[in-house]
Structure formats: C-alpha cells, structure tokens
C-alpha angles and dihedrals in degrees: 000000000000117000119194126199134198094218143008091251092055090049095048091049091050092049092049090053094043104048130077100212146008094266092059090045091055093048094051093042090054091047089051091051093047093049092049094049095048102032104028098236139073117260142133128216105211128196128194092276131028119236116236136213111240125187118204119198107211094173112114114226118227114242 
C-alpha cells in the first residue's frame, strides 16, 4: 500500500498514529526522508508488517 502526504508534518502525524513503538516510527520516518530526497514528494510504501530497529548489546558485563 502506498500512502502519499501533502507535507512532512502530515506524514509524521500519520506515522505517529499508525505505529506501535519507537522502532517502527524510526523505520517509517527514514523511509519518508529517503522517498522525499530521491522522488521529490512525501510517501510511504507499506507492507503487511513494519520492519523494526533492534539494538543488540553484545558487550559482556563484568560480574
């Protein structure tokens, strides 16, 4: 599903209401920025599920 927006503010508000967590917000915000830079207008291309940003801490903590 492709969702088009008239402005960045409209898009950010839509994203904030659509997502479940901060990770999903970041993914869609970055997609919005990328699409605007390379295509000249604000849109999102949505799939069935939203990708998320996950941070893994591989540092072992000293006991």
